[in-house]
Backbone bond lengths (Angstrom), bond angles and torsions (degrees), N, CA, C in turn:
res aa  C-N    CA-C-N  psi(-1)  N-CA   C-N-CA  omega(-1)  CA-C   N-CA-C  phi
1 M - - - 1.470 - - 1.503 108.16 -
2 S 1.276 116.12 126.81 1.441 123.21 178.04 1.530 109.62 -97.53
3 L 1.323 115.65 124.83 1.468 120.12 -178.00 1.518 109.98 -105.74
4 K 1.331 114.33 150.89 1.465 119.50 174.41 1.547 107.09 -60.89
5 P 1.322 116.98 151.00 1.482 118.43 -179.37 1.524 112.54 -53.21
6 S 1.320 118.14 -37.65 1.450 119.38 -178.68 1.524 112.89 -69.06
7 L 1.346 116.48 -19.61 1.469 120.92 -178.97 1.520 111.61 -96.80
8 A 1.328 117.37 -11.85 1.449 120.28 -174.68 1.534 113.08 -57.97
9 E 1.327 116.24 -35.33 1.473 119.69 178.97 1.511 113.40 -64.71
10 Y 1.331 116.92 -15.84 1.451 120.81 -177.50 1.514 112.80 -102.54
11 Q 1.339 117.28 7.63 1.470 120.91 -175.57 1.543 108.49 -59.70
12 P 1.353 117.33 122.08 1.457 121.17 -177.69 1.502 114.71 -61.22
13 Q 1.314 115.49 145.05 1.460 124.11 177.90 1.531 108.35 -136.35
14 S 1.305 116.12 154.66 1.475 117.53 177.29 1.511 108.95 -68.51
15 I 1.335 114.52 151.73 1.467 121.88 -179.60 1.520 107.21 -112.20
16 T 1.337 116.53 114.13 1.452 120.47 -178.87 1.516 114.53 -122.05
17 T 1.326 115.87 -16.05 1.462 120.78 -179.21 1.518 110.40 -127.58
18 E 1.327 116.03 167.76 1.455 119.67 177.41 1.527 109.71 -65.33
19 A 1.315 117.07 -35.60 1.495 119.48 177.72 1.533 110.21 -63.44
20 D 1.350 116.75 -42.62 1.455 119.68 175.90 1.527 110.00 -58.45
21 N 1.320 115.65 -43.57 1.470 120.78 -178.03 1.510 111.46 -63.09
22 E 1.304 116.54 -40.63 1.472 120.76 178.05 1.547 111.12 -64.42
23 R 1.321 115.09 -41.21 1.499 118.76 177.86 1.520 109.26 -65.29
24 A 1.340 117.30 -42.35 1.471 120.99 -179.80 1.498 110.22 -63.47
25 F 1.316 117.81 -41.74 1.447 122.62 -179.65 1.519 109.58 -63.10
26 A 1.332 117.49 -38.38 1.438 122.40 177.44 1.521 111.27 -62.38
27 V 1.357 115.97 -40.30 1.467 120.93 177.95 1.524 108.38 -64.90
28 V 1.313 118.80 -44.14 1.485 122.38 179.17 1.513 109.77 -59.16
29 E 1.325 116.81 -47.07 1.488 119.84 179.01 1.523 111.34 -61.05
30 K 1.311 117.64 -40.05 1.444 121.07 179.20 1.534 111.44 -64.16
31 L 1.331 115.31 -41.75 1.486 119.12 -178.12 1.524 111.16 -73.27
32 I 1.310 117.06 -33.24 1.488 119.05 -178.57 1.492 112.66 -62.35
33 V 1.331 117.11 -39.43 1.485 119.43 -173.30 1.503 114.18 -85.15
34 K 1.331 118.50 -9.96 1.463 118.33 -176.26 1.512 110.47 -96.45
35 D 1.301 114.55 162.28 1.458 122.72 175.14 1.532 106.39 -78.53
36 R 1.338 117.02 102.37 1.463 122.19 -169.17 1.532 114.01 -89.09
37 S 1.345 113.24 147.78 1.447 120.54 170.21 1.549 107.67 -83.34
38 L 1.315 117.74 173.80 1.462 121.01 177.70 1.531 110.62 -60.96
39 E 1.327 117.37 -37.63 1.468 121.31 178.58 1.526 110.12 -64.57
40 E 1.339 115.82 -42.33 1.455 118.89 -179.83 1.526 110.60 -68.92
41 D 1.321 119.39 -34.25 1.465 121.75 174.13 1.537 110.35 -59.40
42 A 1.318 116.35 -44.29 1.464 120.15 179.65 1.536 110.93 -65.41
43 L 1.334 116.14 -39.75 1.462 120.70 177.67 1.537 110.42 -64.61
44 L 1.317 116.57 -43.01 1.447 120.27 177.84 1.525 111.99 -59.60
45 D 1.312 117.25 -43.66 1.471 121.05 177.15 1.526 110.90 -59.89
46 L 1.299 116.90 -42.20 1.484 120.75 179.85 1.527 110.74 -67.51
47 W 1.307 117.54 -44.95 1.468 120.32 179.27 1.532 110.20 -61.56
48 V 1.325 117.83 -41.67 1.474 120.09 179.41 1.538 110.07 -62.15
49 L 1.315 116.23 -42.34 1.479 119.48 177.73 1.540 110.99 -60.89
50 L 1.316 115.70 -42.72 1.478 118.91 179.58 1.555 111.14 -64.07
51 V 1.288 116.36 -42.66 1.483 120.18 178.87 1.535 109.87 -64.90
52 E 1.338 117.20 -46.62 1.462 120.44 179.81 1.531 110.84 -60.32
53 Q 1.314 117.45 -42.89 1.482 119.58 179.41 1.503 111.00 -61.43
54 F 1.339 117.99 -44.69 1.478 120.90 179.04 1.501 110.35 -61.72
55 E 1.328 117.34 -47.77 1.447 121.49 -174.58 1.535 112.19 -70.12
56 E 1.302 118.06 -35.49 1.471 119.79 175.31 1.525 111.50 -63.76
57 E 1.320 115.81 -35.44 1.473 120.57 -179.29 1.540 110.73 -77.21
58 H 1.296 118.00 -39.81 1.483 120.74 -174.39 1.544 114.42 -96.47
59 Y 1.315 117.70 -18.98 1.459 121.33 -179.35 1.546 109.60 -133.76
60 P 1.328 116.77 63.45 1.466 118.61 -177.37 1.530 110.87 -64.73
61 I 1.315 115.03 143.71 1.458 121.24 174.23 1.513 108.53 -92.24
62 S 1.286 116.03 127.23 1.458 119.14 -177.84 1.552 110.74 -68.91
63 N 1.260 114.49 162.64 1.468 120.80 177.79 1.533 109.82 -92.22
64 A 1.313 116.79 45.42 1.454 121.83 -179.41 1.520 110.01 -68.88
65 A 1.295 114.91 153.05 1.457 121.50 175.59 1.530 108.52 -61.22
66 P 1.343 117.06 146.19 1.466 119.28 -178.40 1.531 112.54 -56.29
67 Q 1.302 117.75 -37.68 1.465 120.96 -179.65 1.525 109.80 -64.00
68 K 1.314 118.62 -43.11 1.457 121.27 179.05 1.538 111.17 -66.68
69 M 1.323 116.38 -38.27 1.456 120.10 178.48 1.542 110.48 -64.22
70 L 1.314 115.42 -42.88 1.463 119.73 177.98 1.512 111.59 -62.56
71 Q 1.324 116.33 -44.22 1.462 119.91 176.66 1.525 111.31 -57.82
72 F 1.316 116.32 -45.25 1.476 120.46 -179.45 1.515 110.72 -61.13
73 L 1.337 117.50 -47.83 1.440 121.80 -179.92 1.513 112.70 -62.11
74 M 1.328 115.79 -39.37 1.459 119.95 178.02 1.527 110.48 -64.82
75 E 1.313 117.36 -42.21 1.492 121.01 177.47 1.513 110.41 -61.12
76 Q 1.327 117.17 -43.48 1.446 121.16 -178.16 1.534 111.83 -65.14
77 C 1.327 116.52 -29.91 1.491 122.19 -179.44 1.507 112.11 -99.58
78 D 1.310 116.66 7.72 1.475 123.05 -179.99 1.541 110.24 54.12
79 L 1.314 118.11 46.03 1.464 123.06 179.28 1.532 109.74 -109.17
80 R 1.335 114.36 155.88 1.446 121.34 176.29 1.531 106.92 -120.51
81 Q 1.326 115.80 169.11 1.449 120.96 -176.92 1.539 110.64 -55.79
82 V 1.326 117.02 -39.80 1.452 120.86 -179.64 1.548 112.82 -58.34
83 N 1.331 114.96 -28.35 1.477 118.79 179.13 1.545 113.27 -68.60
84 L 1.325 116.05 -16.22 1.440 120.61 -178.53 1.537 114.47 -94.88
85 V 1.325 116.10 -4.88 1.444 121.01 179.97 1.517 107.29 -60.57
86 G 1.302 118.32 131.51 1.432 123.13 -178.29 1.533 112.94 91.03
87 I 1.309 117.31 -19.60 1.452 121.41 178.07 1.530 109.07 -94.23
88 A 1.271 115.61 -42.46 1.468 120.42 -178.39 1.524 108.58 -139.94
89 R 1.304 115.58 147.19 1.462 120.68 176.25 1.525 107.65 -88.12
90 L 1.361 114.65 98.18 1.451 119.06 -177.74 1.529 108.46 -106.76
91 Q 1.289 114.35 138.80 1.473 119.10 175.71 1.508 107.00 -73.77
92 R 1.310 114.45 151.65 1.469 120.22 178.76 1.533 107.44 -59.24
93 N 1.304 116.16 139.04 1.469 124.72 178.79 1.520 112.65 64.52
94 Y 1.298 117.11 21.08 1.488 119.26 175.24 1.508 109.93 -63.47
95 L 1.308 116.27 -40.51 1.449 119.81 179.95 1.479 107.59 -96.34
């Protein structure tokens, strides 16, 4: 596939390392914010698929129960149940 010179910097490549993933993510960020042509839209879709594939393989999300996942996220963000009032209707002692 021959790309226009302006699109050459976006030519997809396989992602095998964390450094590759960071470069790919930078390309995705660059493409997201610009006014894209149809070709760039197609390239963005491909880059997103490549990044998703790498991250699903290297950073799998566990099948934890929703309650356990919420507890973990709250701990990571130093939040308590009271911080969620107004955001979600939680039953008392849900967490």
